C-alpha positions as CSV (number, residue, x, y, z in Angstrom):
1,X,-12.8,-3.1,-69.6
2,X,-15.5,-4.7,-67.4
3,X,-13.2,-7.5,-66.5
4,X,-10.5,-5.1,-65.4
5,X,-13.0,-3.2,-63.2
6,X,-14.1,-6.4,-61.6
7,X,-10.6,-7.5,-60.9
8,X,-9.8,-4.1,-59.4
9,X,-12.9,-4.4,-57.1
10,X,-11.7,-7.8,-55.8
11,X,-8.2,-6.4,-55.1
12,X,-9.5,-3.4,-53.3
13,X,-12.1,-5.4,-51.2
14,X,-9.6,-6.5,-48.5
15,X,-8.6,-2.9,-48.0
16,X,-12.1,-1.7,-47.2
17,X,-12.2,-0.9,-43.5
18,X,-14.7,-3.0,-41.4
19,X,-16.5,-1.8,-38.2
20,X,-15.0,-2.7,-34.8
21,X,-16.9,-5.4,-33.0
22,X,-16.4,-7.4,-29.9
23,X,-15.3,-10.4,-31.9
24,X,-12.6,-8.5,-33.9
25,X,-11.4,-6.8,-30.7
26,X,-11.0,-10.1,-28.8
27,X,-9.5,-11.8,-31.9
28,X,-6.8,-9.1,-32.0
29,X,-5.4,-10.4,-28.7
30,X,-4.4,-13.7,-30.5
31,X,-2.5,-11.7,-33.1
32,X,-0.8,-9.5,-30.6
33,X,3.0,-9.7,-30.9
34,X,3.3,-9.9,-27.1
35,X,1.0,-12.9,-27.0
36,X,2.9,-14.6,-29.9
37,X,6.2,-14.0,-28.1
38,X,4.7,-15.4,-24.9
39,X,3.5,-18.5,-26.7
40,X,7.0,-19.1,-28.2
41,X,8.5,-18.7,-24.7
42,X,6.1,-21.2,-23.4
43,X,6.8,-23.7,-26.2
44,X,10.6,-23.4,-25.5
45,X,10.1,-23.8,-21.7
46,X,7.9,-26.9,-22.2
47,X,10.1,-28.6,-24.7
48,X,11.9,-31.6,-23.2
49,X,14.6,-33.9,-24.5
50,X,15.0,-37.4,-23.0
51,X,18.2,-37.8,-21.1
52,X,19.3,-41.4,-20.8
53,X,22.7,-40.7,-19.2
54,X,24.7,-37.9,-17.8
55,X,27.7,-38.2,-20.0
56,X,28.8,-40.3,-22.9
57,X,32.4,-40.2,-24.2
58,X,34.6,-42.1,-26.6
59,X,38.1,-42.7,-25.3
60,X,41.3,-43.6,-27.3
61,X,44.6,-44.9,-26.1
62,X,47.8,-45.4,-28.2
63,X,50.0,-48.1,-26.7
64,X,53.5,-47.2,-27.9
65,X,54.7,-45.0,-30.8
66,X,54.9,-47.9,-33.1
67,X,51.2,-47.3,-33.8
68,X,50.6,-51.0,-33.6
69,X,48.3,-51.2,-30.6
70,X,45.1,-49.0,-30.2
71,X,42.5,-49.1,-27.5
72,X,39.0,-47.7,-28.1
73,X,36.5,-47.4,-25.2
74,X,32.9,-46.1,-25.1
75,X,32.4,-44.9,-21.6
76,X,29.1,-43.9,-20.2
77,X,28.4,-42.0,-16.9
78,X,24.9,-43.2,-15.8
79,X,22.3,-41.0,-14.2
80,X,22.4,-40.9,-10.4
81,X,19.8,-42.9,-8.5
82,X,16.5,-41.0,-8.4
83,X,17.7,-38.3,-10.8
84,X,15.2,-39.4,-13.6
85,X,12.1,-38.8,-11.4
86,X,13.6,-35.5,-10.1
87,X,14.1,-34.4,-13.8
88,X,10.5,-35.3,-14.7
89,X,9.2,-33.4,-11.6
90,X,11.3,-30.3,-12.6
91,X,10.1,-30.5,-16.2
92,X,6.4,-30.7,-15.1
93,X,6.9,-27.8,-12.8
94,X,8.5,-25.7,-15.5
95,X,5.7,-26.6,-17.9
96,X,3.0,-25.6,-15.3
97,X,4.8,-22.3,-14.7
98,X,5.2,-21.5,-18.4
99,X,1.5,-22.3,-19.1
100,X,0.4,-20.1,-16.2
101,X,2.6,-17.3,-17.5
102,X,1.0,-17.6,-20.9
103,X,-2.4,-17.5,-19.3
104,X,-1.5,-14.4,-17.3
105,X,-0.1,-12.7,-20.4
106,X,-3.3,-13.4,-22.3
107,X,-5.4,-12.2,-19.4
108,X,-3.5,-8.9,-19.3
109,X,-4.0,-8.3,-23.0
110,X,-7.8,-9.1,-22.9
111,X,-8.2,-7.0,-19.7
112,X,-6.8,-3.9,-21.5
113,X,-9.2,-4.5,-24.5
114,X,-12.3,-5.1,-22.3
115,X,-11.5,-2.2,-20.1
116,X,-11.1,0.2,-23.0
117,X,-14.2,-1.0,-24.8
118,X,-16.3,-0.8,-21.6
119,X,-14.9,2.6,-20.9
120,X,-16.0,3.7,-24.4
121,X,-19.5,2.4,-24.1
122,X,-20.1,3.8,-20.6
123,X,-18.6,7.1,-21.5
124,X,-21.0,7.3,-24.4
125,X,-23.8,6.6,-22.0
126,X,-22.5,9.2,-19.5
127,X,-22.1,11.7,-22.4
128,X,-25.8,11.2,-23.4
129,X,-26.9,11.8,-19.8
130,X,-24.7,14.9,-19.5
131,X,-26.3,16.3,-22.7
132,X,-29.7,15.6,-21.2
133,X,-28.7,17.5,-18.1
134,X,-27.4,20.3,-20.2
135,X,-30.7,20.6,-22.0
136,X,-32.6,20.5,-18.7
137,X,-30.4,23.3,-17.3
138,X,-30.9,25.3,-20.5
139,X,-34.6,25.0,-20.0
140,X,-34.3,26.2,-16.4
141,X,-32.3,29.2,-17.5
142,X,-34.9,30.1,-20.1
143,X,-37.7,29.8,-17.4
144,X,-35.7,32.0,-15.0
145,X,-35.3,34.6,-17.7
146,X,-39.1,34.6,-18.3
147,X,-39.7,34.9,-14.5
148,X,-37.1,37.7,-14.1
149,X,-39.8,40.4,-13.8
150,X,-41.9,38.5,-11.3
151,X,-41.9,38.9,-7.5
152,X,-40.9,35.3,-7.0
153,X,-37.7,35.7,-9.1
154,X,-34.4,35.0,-7.3
155,X,-31.3,36.1,-9.1
156,X,-29.3,33.6,-7.1
157,X,-31.2,30.8,-8.9
158,X,-30.2,32.2,-12.3
159,X,-26.5,32.5,-11.2
160,X,-26.5,28.9,-9.9
161,X,-28.0,27.7,-13.2
162,X,-25.4,29.6,-15.2
163,X,-22.6,28.1,-13.1
164,X,-24.1,24.7,-13.5
165,X,-24.1,25.2,-17.3
166,X,-20.4,25.9,-17.3
167,X,-19.8,22.8,-15.1
168,X,-21.9,20.5,-17.4
169,X,-20.2,22.0,-20.5
170,X,-16.8,21.1,-19.0
171,X,-18.1,17.6,-18.4
172,X,-19.2,17.3,-22.0
173,X,-15.8,18.4,-23.2
174,X,-14.2,15.8,-20.8
175,X,-16.6,13.2,-22.3
176,X,-15.5,14.1,-25.8
177,X,-11.8,13.9,-25.0
178,X,-12.3,10.6,-23.2
179,X,-14.1,9.1,-26.2
180,X,-11.4,10.3,-28.5
181,X,-8.7,8.8,-26.3
182,X,-10.6,5.5,-26.1
183,X,-11.0,5.4,-29.9
184,X,-7.3,6.2,-30.3
185,X,-6.4,3.3,-27.9
186,X,-8.7,0.9,-29.8
187,X,-6.9,1.8,-33.0
188,X,-3.6,0.7,-31.5
189,X,-5.0,-2.8,-31.6
190,X,-7.1,-2.6,-34.7
191,X,-6.0,0.4,-36.8
192,X,-8.2,0.1,-39.8
193,X,-11.9,0.1,-38.5
194,X,-14.3,2.7,-39.9
195,X,-16.8,2.7,-37.1
196,X,-17.3,1.3,-33.6
197,X,-20.2,-1.2,-33.3
198,X,-19.7,-2.5,-29.8
199,X,-23.0,-4.0,-28.6
200,X,-23.9,-3.0,-25.1
201,X,-25.8,-6.3,-24.7
202,X,-22.4,-8.0,-24.6
203,X,-22.0,-6.6,-21.0
204,X,-23.5,-8.5,-18.1
205,X,-26.2,-6.9,-16.1
206,X,-25.7,-5.8,-12.5
207,X,-28.0,-8.5,-11.4
208,X,-25.8,-11.1,-13.2
209,X,-22.7,-9.8,-11.6
210,X,-24.4,-9.8,-8.2
211,X,-25.4,-13.4,-8.7
212,X,-21.8,-14.3,-9.7
213,X,-20.4,-12.8,-6.5
214,X,-23.2,-13.8,-4.1
215,X,-21.3,-16.6,-2.5
216,X,-17.9,-14.9,-2.8
217,X,-14.9,-16.2,-4.8
218,X,-13.0,-19.3,-3.9
219,X,-9.3,-18.6,-4.6
220,X,-7.6,-21.7,-5.9
221,X,-4.4,-22.8,-7.7
222,X,-6.2,-22.4,-11.0
223,X,-5.7,-18.6,-10.7
224,X,-2.8,-17.8,-13.0
225,X,-0.8,-15.9,-10.4
226,X,-1.2,-18.7,-7.9
227,X,-0.4,-21.3,-10.6
228,X,2.8,-19.4,-11.4
229,X,3.7,-19.3,-7.7
230,X,3.0,-23.0,-7.3
231,X,5.0,-23.8,-10.5
232,X,7.9,-21.8,-9.1
233,X,7.7,-23.5,-5.8
234,X,7.5,-27.0,-7.4
235,X,10.4,-26.1,-9.6
236,X,12.6,-25.1,-6.7
237,X,11.6,-28.2,-4.8
238,X,12.4,-30.4,-7.8
239,X,15.7,-28.6,-8.3
240,X,16.6,-29.4,-4.7
241,X,15.7,-33.0,-5.4
242,X,17.9,-33.0,-8.4
243,X,20.8,-31.7,-6.3
244,X,20.2,-34.6,-3.8
245,X,19.9,-37.1,-6.6
246,X,23.0,-35.9,-8.3
247,X,25.0,-36.8,-5.2
248,X,23.9,-40.4,-5.5
249,X,26.3,-41.0,-8.4
250,X,27.7,-44.2,-6.9
251,X,28.7,-45.6,-10.3
252,X,31.2,-43.2,-11.8
253,X,31.2,-44.8,-15.2
254,X,30.6,-48.0,-17.2
255,X,32.7,-48.7,-20.2
256,X,33.2,-51.2,-23.0
257,X,36.4,-51.2,-25.1
258,X,38.2,-52.9,-27.9
259,X,41.9,-53.5,-28.1
260,X,43.2,-53.4,-31.7
261,X,46.6,-54.7,-32.8
262,X,48.0,-54.2,-36.3
263,X,50.1,-57.2,-37.0
264,X,52.0,-55.6,-39.9
265,X,53.3,-53.0,-37.4
266,X,53.9,-55.3,-34.5
267,X,57.6,-56.1,-33.8
268,X,59.4,-57.6,-30.8
269,X,62.8,-58.6,-29.7
270,X,63.2,-62.3,-29.0
271,X,66.1,-64.4,-27.7
272,X,66.8,-67.1,-30.3
273,X,68.9,-70.2,-30.3
274,X,69.8,-73.0,-32.7
275,X,66.3,-74.4,-32.9
276,X,64.8,-71.0,-33.8
277,X,67.3,-69.9,-36.4
278,X,68.7,-73.1,-37.9
279,X,65.6,-75.3,-38.2
280,X,64.6,-75.0,-41.8
281,X,60.9,-75.6,-41.2
282,X,60.9,-73.3,-38.2
283,X,59.0,-70.0,-38.0
284,X,62.1,-67.9,-37.6
285,X,64.6,-69.8,-39.9
286,X,67.3,-67.4,-41.2
287,X,70.4,-68.9,-42.9
288,X,72.6,-65.8,-42.2
289,X,71.4,-65.6,-38.6
290,X,72.1,-69.3,-38.2
291,X,75.6,-68.9,-39.6
292,X,76.3,-66.1,-37.2
293,X,74.9,-68.1,-34.3
294,X,77.1,-71.1,-35.2
295,X,80.1,-68.9,-35.4
296,X,79.6,-67.3,-32.0
297,X,78.3,-70.4,-30.2
298,X,81.3,-72.6,-31.1
299,X,83.6,-73.3,-28.1
300,X,87.2,-72.5,-29.2
301,X,88.6,-75.2,-26.9
302,X,86.3,-78.1,-27.5
303,X,84.8,-77.2,-30.8
304,X,81.3,-78.0,-29.4
305,X,78.3,-75.7,-29.7
306,X,76.9,-73.9,-26.6
307,X,73.2,-74.6,-26.8
308,X,72.5,-72.0,-24.1
309,X,73.9,-69.3,-26.3
310,X,71.1,-67.0,-27.8
311,X,71.0,-63.8,-29.8
312,X,68.4,-61.1,-29.8
313,X,66.6,-60.5,-33.0
314,X,63.6,-58.2,-34.0
315,X,60.9,-60.3,-35.4
316,X,57.2,-59.9,-36.3
317,X,54.6,-60.4,-33.5
318,X,51.4,-62.3,-33.9
319,X,48.0,-61.4,-32.3
320,X,46.9,-64.8,-31.2
321,X,44.0,-63.7,-29.0
322,X,40.4,-64.8,-29.7
323,X,38.0,-62.1,-30.9
324,X,36.1,-62.1,-27.6
325,X,39.4,-61.5,-25.7
326,X,40.0,-58.3,-27.7
327,X,37.0,-56.7,-25.9
328,X,37.2,-55.5,-22.3
329,X,34.9,-53.7,-19.8
330,X,35.5,-51.1,-17.1
331,X,33.6,-50.1,-14.1
332,X,34.2,-47.4,-11.5
333,X,32.3,-47.3,-8.2
334,X,32.3,-44.3,-6.0
335,X,32.9,-45.0,-2.3
336,X,30.6,-42.6,-0.4
337,X,32.6,-42.4,2.8
338,X,32.9,-39.3,4.9
339,X,30.8,-37.2,2.5
340,X,28.7,-34.1,3.3
341,X,25.3,-35.3,2.1
342,X,23.7,-34.7,5.5
343,X,24.6,-31.0,5.4
344,X,23.3,-30.8,1.9
345,X,20.0,-32.4,2.8
346,X,19.6,-29.9,5.6
347,X,20.1,-27.0,3.2
348,X,17.6,-28.5,0.7
349,X,15.0,-28.7,3.5
350,X,15.5,-25.1,4.3
351,X,15.2,-24.2,0.6
352,X,11.9,-26.2,0.4
353,X,10.5,-24.3,3.4
354,X,11.5,-21.0,1.8
355,X,9.8,-21.9,-1.5
356,X,6.6,-22.9,0.4
357,X,6.7,-19.6,2.3
358,X,6.9,-17.6,-0.9
359,X,3.9,-19.6,-2.3
360,X,1.8,-19.1,0.9
361,X,2.6,-15.3,0.8
362,X,1.5,-15.0,-2.8
363,X,-1.7,-17.1,-2.1
364,X,-2.6,-14.8,0.9
365,X,-1.9,-11.7,-1.2
366,X,-4.2,-12.8,-4.1
367,X,-6.9,-13.9,-1.6
368,X,-6.9,-10.6,0.2
369,X,-7.0,-8.6,-3.1
370,X,-9.8,-10.7,-4.6
371,X,-11.9,-10.6,-1.4
372,X,-11.4,-6.8,-1.2
373,X,-12.5,-6.4,-4.8
374,X,-15.6,-8.5,-4.1
375,X,-16.4,-6.3,-1.1
376,X,-16.0,-3.1,-3.1
377,X,-18.2,-4.5,-5.9
378,X,-21.0,-5.4,-3.4
379,X,-20.8,-2.0,-1.8
380,X,-21.1,-0.3,-5.2
381,X,-24.0,-2.6,-6.1
382,X,-25.9,-1.5,-3.0
383,X,-25.4,2.2,-4.0
384,X,-26.4,1.4,-7.5
385,X,-29.7,-0.1,-6.4
386,X,-30.5,3.1,-4.5
387,X,-29.8,5.3,-7.5
388,X,-31.5,3.0,-9.9
389,X,-34.7,2.7,-7.8
390,X,-35.0,6.4,-7.5
391,X,-34.5,6.9,-11.2
392,X,-37.1,4.2,-12.0
393,X,-39.6,5.9,-9.7
394,X,-39.2,9.2,-11.3
395,X,-39.5,7.6,-14.8
396,X,-42.7,5.9,-13.6
397,X,-44.3,9.4,-13.1
398,X,-45.2,9.1,-9.4
399,X,-42.8,11.9,-8.4
400,X,-43.8,14.1,-11.3
401,X,-47.5,13.8,-10.3
402,X,-46.6,14.6,-6.7
403,X,-44.6,17.7,-7.7
404,X,-47.4,18.8,-10.0
405,X,-50.0,18.6,-7.2
406,X,-47.8,20.3,-4.6
407,X,-46.5,23.1,-6.8
408,X,-49.3,23.7,-9.3
409,X,-47.2,22.4,-12.2
410,X,-44.3,24.8,-11.4
411,X,-42.0,24.3,-14.4
412,X,-38.9,24.8,-12.2
413,X,-40.0,22.0,-9.9
414,X,-40.8,19.8,-12.8
415,X,-37.4,20.5,-14.3
416,X,-35.9,19.7,-10.9
417,X,-37.7,16.4,-10.9
418,X,-36.4,15.5,-14.3
419,X,-32.9,16.6,-13.3
420,X,-33.0,14.4,-10.2
421,X,-33.9,11.4,-12.3
422,X,-31.1,12.1,-14.9
423,X,-28.6,12.7,-12.1
424,X,-29.6,9.4,-10.5
425,X,-29.1,7.7,-13.9
426,X,-25.7,9.4,-14.2
427,X,-24.6,8.3,-10.8
428,X,-25.8,4.8,-11.5
429,X,-23.8,4.8,-14.8
430,X,-20.7,6.0,-13.0
431,X,-21.2,3.2,-10.4
432,X,-21.6,0.7,-13.2
433,X,-18.3,1.8,-14.7
434,X,-16.6,1.3,-11.4
435,X,-18.3,-2.1,-11.0
436,X,-17.2,-3.3,-14.4
437,X,-13.6,-2.2,-13.8
438,X,-13.5,-4.1,-10.5
439,X,-15.3,-7.1,-12.0
440,X,-12.8,-7.2,-14.8
441,X,-10.0,-7.4,-12.2
442,X,-11.7,-10.3,-10.5
443,X,-12.0,-12.1,-13.8
444,X,-8.4,-11.5,-14.5
445,X,-7.3,-12.9,-11.1
446,X,-9.5,-15.9,-11.6
447,X,-8.0,-16.6,-15.0
448,X,-11.3,-16.3,-16.9
449,X,-9.8,-13.8,-19.3
450,X,-7.1,-16.3,-20.2
451,X,-9.6,-18.6,-22.0
452,X,-8.6,-18.9,-25.7
453,X,-11.0,-18.4,-28.5
454,X,-13.4,-15.6,-29.4
455,X,-16.0,-15.7,-26.7
456,X,-17.8,-13.4,-24.2
457,X,-15.6,-13.7,-21.1
458,X,-17.8,-11.2,-19.2
459,X,-21.0,-13.1,-19.4
460,X,-19.2,-16.4,-18.9
461,X,-18.1,-15.0,-15.6
462,X,-16.5,-17.1,-12.9
463,X,-18.0,-20.4,-14.1
């Protein structure tokens, strides 16, 4: 019975849900069906077969319906001059494009996962701050109710506090819905986790992000989108070179053949005279044919034989050729007179310029977007510093002490000081959320999210 219980425990162990961590979240991108399909597409695009010639064919010729003579020829159409190097260039361009496409696809998958996980963490932090604001506002309402009978009581303050309570409650509901949606999205990638244990220390600090972007971002061909554009440009250029090289097919074909003759089927007609038919040791001796020849060749007047007389007879033929003479070679050379290669070269030059133009346009577009993102991040970082500095000063107690001295420890002013600090923290958290979103876009453009393996792409940054 104990053995059965132990076996059941081992069987059920893999079914126990595990907590969601950064490692499992990033690992899920490798197992994503879209990434697997992208890898298969890249493997197909980068597979290459060596092409030694353009065409290879076996030709057969039957000489006569006696089926006695057969010609076999192996004919090869060689590759045009320069076509091999053009094929290699085209293959390398396709391989670069496929790898860049794979990197871009992985970057998109990881971007979605990082964005949703960061959103979850920051929304939890914002929710905690909203709850703190809600408690501060509840304390204010309680103080205002106590002061309702005093001369300093202002009903407008109570009405404002009640309105703010409704606003904060709506924000809390929004936080709850956002957290539920984030968890639902995370379960799309990892459906069987029992809790979320995403460590906030995984996120880079604002100071680290600022240091990463201090000198700006140098846009290069290593960026996946630019690598794709460059691969496409190189592919189109290589295809144009292939077109040019394909017109250099000056040798149409080279062939080697073998002429086979079957002696048992070989027959021919031959004019035969006395020496052929009547010589007993001769090759064509035939007594009946000799008698017929003698009868027809005898001159009726003189009784002499006409030695010029001959009769036709079907006899066997002999293949007396040497073995080396049974082989033959063929060669066809194309005469490139009055062709249109110059017009084709001009069209290829125009195609090259168009491909370069498309690449330059993409490079400019990516550069403008990345620089704009960096400018937005720097602007948000400046605002974040202001909010953070104010919140730190309030937490340090300096403003609390000043309020207490000026207002005689008025609880409403003290609550206002606490509220200002929390609001600054809340504004700073919202700015951090925007900064992380923009920073993720920069990392995706730079191809940093395309790095394979389970690692912290955020802290690795642009290095």
